[in-house]
C-alpha positions as CSV (number, residue, x, y, z in Angstrom):
1,X,-25.7,-1.2,-2.5
2,X,-23.4,-2.1,0.4
3,X,-24.7,-4.2,3.2
4,X,-23.7,-1.6,5.8
5,X,-24.3,2.2,6.1
6,X,-20.6,3.2,6.3
7,X,-19.2,5.1,3.3
8,X,-15.9,3.7,2.2
9,X,-13.4,6.1,0.7
10,X,-11.5,4.3,-2.1
11,X,-9.6,7.4,-3.2
12,X,-6.1,7.9,-1.7
13,X,-4.3,10.7,-3.5
14,X,-0.7,10.1,-4.4
15,X,1.6,10.7,-1.4
16,X,-1.3,10.9,1.1
17,X,-0.6,7.4,2.6
18,X,3.1,7.0,2.1
19,X,6.3,8.2,3.9
20,X,9.7,8.6,2.4
21,X,10.4,6.0,-0.3
22,X,6.9,4.5,0.1
23,X,4.7,6.7,-2.0
24,X,1.6,4.5,-1.2
25,X,1.0,2.5,1.9
26,X,-2.5,1.2,2.4
27,X,-3.0,-1.2,5.3
28,X,-6.0,-3.6,5.6
29,X,-7.3,-1.4,8.4
30,X,-7.3,1.7,6.3
31,X,-8.8,0.1,3.2
32,X,-11.2,-2.1,5.3
33,X,-9.9,-5.2,3.5
34,X,-9.6,-8.5,5.3
35,X,-6.0,-9.2,4.9
36,X,-4.4,-7.4,1.9
37,X,-2.5,-4.2,1.8
38,X,-0.6,-2.3,-0.8
39,X,2.8,-0.6,-0.8
40,X,4.3,1.3,-3.7
41,X,8.0,2.3,-3.5
42,X,9.8,4.8,-5.8
43,X,13.1,3.2,-6.6
44,X,15.6,4.5,-9.1
45,X,17.1,2.0,-11.6
46,X,19.4,-0.5,-9.8
47,X,18.3,0.9,-6.5
48,X,17.7,-1.5,-3.6
49,X,15.3,-1.5,-0.6
50,X,16.0,-3.5,2.5
51,X,12.9,-3.5,4.7
52,X,11.5,-5.7,7.4
53,X,8.2,-7.3,6.3
54,X,7.5,-8.7,9.7
55,X,4.9,-11.5,9.3
56,X,3.7,-10.1,6.0
57,X,4.1,-12.0,2.7
58,X,5.3,-9.7,-0.1
59,X,5.5,-9.8,-3.9
60,X,7.7,-7.5,-6.0
61,X,6.2,-6.3,-9.2
62,X,8.4,-4.0,-11.3
63,X,6.3,-1.4,-13.2
64,X,9.1,-0.4,-15.7
């Protein structure tokens, strides 16, 4: 059982947190994580994405 009484919703339906090419964007605040977030982009083969990560560290993980 969790140490606090708040219920955490871990289900974010596809498209509910993204905008445009980002089909998933979960911030640490939304997920109630300490520092990590998650972004999933829908890119076509050989497509590029130039975005500003600000002070965030990123990793690119191709799924196909």
